[in-house]
N, C-alpha and C positions, 0 to 999 in steps of 0.2 A: 894980844899975844895968844898964840896957840900952844898948848902943851903937846907932848908926844903922843897922846891918845886921841887927839882931834884930827879931823880930816882937813887938810889944807888944799883947796882946789882953786886953780886959776884958769879961767876960760874953759871949763869942762875937763881939765886934765889935773889929776892928783899930782902934787909936787912935794910930798912929804920927804922921803929920802931918795926915791927914784921916781921917774915919770911913770905914770900908770893911767889906765882908763877905768871908768866905772864898771863894776861887775854887771850892772843891768845892761850896759851896751854890749858886752860879750854875750850875755844870755839872749839878747835880742837877735844877734847874728846867728847863734846856734838854733834858735827857734825858727828863723827863716829857712835855714838849711834843712832842718828836720821836716818842715812843711813840704819843701820841694822834694825831698827824698821819699816821703810817704805818699806823695801824689805824682810819682814819676811817670805813671802811665796816663795821667790826665793833666796835661800841661795847662789847659785853660782853667782847671780848678785851682792849681797852685798860683797862677797869675791872679785869679779872682780873690783868693785869700790874701795875697800880698797887697793888692790894691785896696782891699777893705781895711786891713790892719795898718798898713804903712803908707797910706796915700799922702801926697803933698808933704814930703818930708822936709819942710822948711826951705824949699827951693825958691820960694817967692812967686811961683807960677801955679796955676790951677792944674797944670799937666802932671800926671803921675809919672814918676821916673821908671825906666825900664828895670825890671826885677834884677836881672843878673848884674847890670851895671851898678845898681845901688848897693848890692851885697858886696861886690868886688871893691867898691870905694870904701865901704865900711871896714873891710878886712885890711885894705891898704893903709887906712888910718891907724888901725891897731899896730900894724907893722912899723909905721912911721913913729908912733909914740913909744912902743915897747922895744922896738928893734926887730930887724928881719930874722935874727937868729933865735928869737924868743920862742919857747915851746908852744905857747898859746897861739901865736901867729902862724907857726908852721902847721899846727893841727888844723886850724881854720882854713888855711890856704889849700892844704892837701884835700880836705873834705870838699871845699868849693870846686877844686879842679876835678875831683871824682864826680861831683854832681853835674858839672858842665858836660862831662863825657856822656852822661845818661841822656841828655837832651840833644846833643849835636853829633 
């Protein structure tokens, strides 16, 4: 039995009173976006940092995922769990959309 002060997690999703994702997951997304924004003039450098820190993210293959697709998938996962109207999701999504415009 868990009391109200303990974390109840089922398959990586917190299910105490509402569905939620781990803070570390949100911070990881923010750090990825920060790295891209700070290296916006050097695309290869931001891709190299992404490949170094976030290589082979459990995909089962030795191939590194494409940087923007991986971040978009992580942000969509947050929206799926927390809801598309959630403040954290909308901030991450708008920041991601702004970052995409820097590159394309």
